[in-house]
TORKOL-4160 file (C-alpha; in steps of 0.2 Angstrom, whole numbers, padded with zeros to 4 digits, m for minus):
99
<pt num="1" X="1482" Y="0509" Z="0495"/>
<pt num="2" X="1470" Y="0502" Z="0482"/>
<pt num="3" X="1468" Y="0485" Z="0478"/>
<pt num="4" X="1475" Y="0486" Z="0458"/>
<pt num="5" X="1474" Y="0473" Z="0445"/>
<pt num="6" X="1489" Y="0472" Z="0433"/>
<pt num="7" X="1478" Y="0479" Z="0419"/>
<pt num="8" X="1473" Y="0494" Z="0429"/>
<pt num="9" X="1489" Y="0500" Z="0432"/>
<pt num="10" X="1497" Y="0506" Z="0415"/>
<pt num="11" X="1485" Y="0519" Z="0409"/>
<pt num="12" X="1494" Y="0524" Z="0392"/>
<pt num="13" X="1511" Y="0523" Z="0383"/>
<pt num="14" X="1520" Y="0542" Z="0382"/>
<pt num="15" X="1524" Y="0547" Z="0365"/>
<pt num="16" X="1536" Y="0561" Z="0364"/>
<pt num="17" X="1553" Y="0563" Z="0356"/>
<pt num="18" X="1563" Y="0559" Z="0372"/>
<pt num="19" X="1554" Y="0545" Z="0375"/>
<pt num="20" X="1556" Y="0538" Z="0358"/>
<pt num="21" X="1574" Y="0541" Z="0359"/>
<pt num="22" X="1574" Y="0530" Z="0375"/>
<pt num="23" X="1567" Y="0515" Z="0366"/>
<pt num="24" X="1585" Y="0512" Z="0358"/>
<pt num="25" X="1593" Y="0507" Z="0376"/>
<pt num="26" X="1577" Y="0497" Z="0380"/>
<pt num="27" X="1568" Y="0512" Z="0389"/>
<pt num="28" X="1548" Y="0514" Z="0390"/>
<pt num="29" X="1539" Y="0526" Z="0396"/>
<pt num="30" X="1520" Y="0525" Z="0403"/>
<pt num="31" X="1508" Y="0534" Z="0412"/>
<pt num="32" X="1502" Y="0524" Z="0427"/>
<pt num="33" X="1489" Y="0524" Z="0440"/>
<pt num="34" X="1495" Y="0537" Z="0454"/>
<pt num="35" X="1493" Y="0525" Z="0469"/>
<pt num="36" X="1503" Y="0510" Z="0460"/>
<pt num="37" X="1521" Y="0507" Z="0466"/>
<pt num="38" X="1537" Y="0501" Z="0457"/>
<pt num="39" X="1532" Y="0482" Z="0460"/>
<pt num="40" X="1514" Y="0485" Z="0453"/>
<pt num="41" X="1522" Y="0492" Z="0439"/>
<pt num="42" X="1536" Y="0477" Z="0435"/>
<pt num="43" X="1523" Y="0466" Z="0438"/>
<pt num="44" X="1510" Y="0473" Z="0425"/>
<pt num="45" X="1522" Y="0475" Z="0412"/>
<pt num="46" X="1529" Y="0458" Z="0413"/>
<pt num="47" X="1511" Y="0449" Z="0412"/>
<pt num="48" X="1503" Y="0462" Z="0398"/>
<pt num="49" X="1518" Y="0460" Z="0386"/>
<pt num="50" X="1526" Y="0445" Z="0382"/>
<pt num="51" X="1544" Y="0441" Z="0383"/>
<pt num="52" X="1547" Y="0457" Z="0393"/>
<pt num="53" X="1558" Y="0455" Z="0409"/>
<pt num="54" X="1560" Y="0472" Z="0418"/>
<pt num="55" X="1577" Y="0478" Z="0425"/>
<pt num="56" X="1573" Y="0496" Z="0433"/>
<pt num="57" X="1558" Y="0508" Z="0436"/>
<pt num="58" X="1558" Y="0524" Z="0439"/>
<pt num="59" X="1544" Y="0535" Z="0444"/>
<pt num="60" X="1539" Y="0554" Z="0445"/>
<pt num="61" X="1524" Y="0560" Z="0452"/>
<pt num="62" X="1515" Y="0575" Z="0444"/>
<pt num="63" X="1503" Y="0587" Z="0454"/>
<pt num="64" X="1489" Y="0593" Z="0448"/>
<pt num="65" X="1491" Y="0611" Z="0440"/>
<pt num="66" X="1479" Y="0626" Z="0446"/>
<pt num="67" X="1468" Y="0631" Z="0433"/>
<pt num="68" X="1456" Y="0645" Z="0432"/>
<pt num="69" X="1439" Y="0649" Z="0423"/>
<pt num="70" X="1433" Y="0665" Z="0427"/>
<pt num="71" X="1435" Y="0668" Z="0447"/>
<pt num="72" X="1434" Y="0650" Z="0451"/>
<pt num="73" X="1450" Y="0641" Z="0453"/>
<pt num="74" X="1452" Y="0622" Z="0452"/>
<pt num="75" X="1465" Y="0609" Z="0449"/>
<pt num="76" X="1469" Y="0595" Z="0437"/>
<pt num="77" X="1471" Y="0577" Z="0441"/>
<pt num="78" X="1488" Y="0572" Z="0447"/>
<pt num="79" X="1498" Y="0560" Z="0436"/>
<pt num="80" X="1512" Y="0548" Z="0438"/>
<pt num="81" X="1524" Y="0544" Z="0426"/>
<pt num="82" X="1536" Y="0526" Z="0423"/>
<pt num="83" X="1551" Y="0524" Z="0415"/>
<pt num="84" X="1553" Y="0505" Z="0412"/>
<pt num="85" X="1571" Y="0498" Z="0408"/>
<pt num="86" X="1572" Y="0481" Z="0400"/>
<pt num="87" X="1585" Y="0467" Z="0402"/>
<pt num="88" X="1596" Y="0465" Z="0387"/>
<pt num="89" X="1589" Y="0447" Z="0384"/>
<pt num="90" X="1572" Y="0453" Z="0384"/>
<pt num="91" X="1560" Y="0456" Z="0370"/>
<pt num="92" X="1554" Y="0474" Z="0363"/>
<pt num="93" X="1538" Y="0480" Z="0365"/>
<pt num="94" X="1527" Y="0479" Z="0350"/>
<pt num="95" X="1516" Y="0494" Z="0354"/>
<pt num="96" X="1532" Y="0504" Z="0353"/>
<pt num="97" X="1535" Y="0498" Z="0336"/>
<pt num="98" X="1536" Y="0509" Z="0319"/>
<pt num="99" X="1533" Y="0525" Z="0328"/>
């Protein structure tokens, strides 16, 4: 297990129609480090965004896709996505405002 700091856990937010629809129910989607667990993701969100209290964290692992260039086969990097559910009394995350 890698020694991850809270600023290494969250890589970037996911901006799609489905993830934007979840903002109304305080569900935010992030791409996270593939070796991060749910506890690390919870701590990273609460430390990076002031006033955010996490209720639940759901994670999904994506293996790398097989790609081909000529006769050479390779794989893309694996990814991990996390859907973070905030509590009702917590503040919204500002980076998603106005989208």
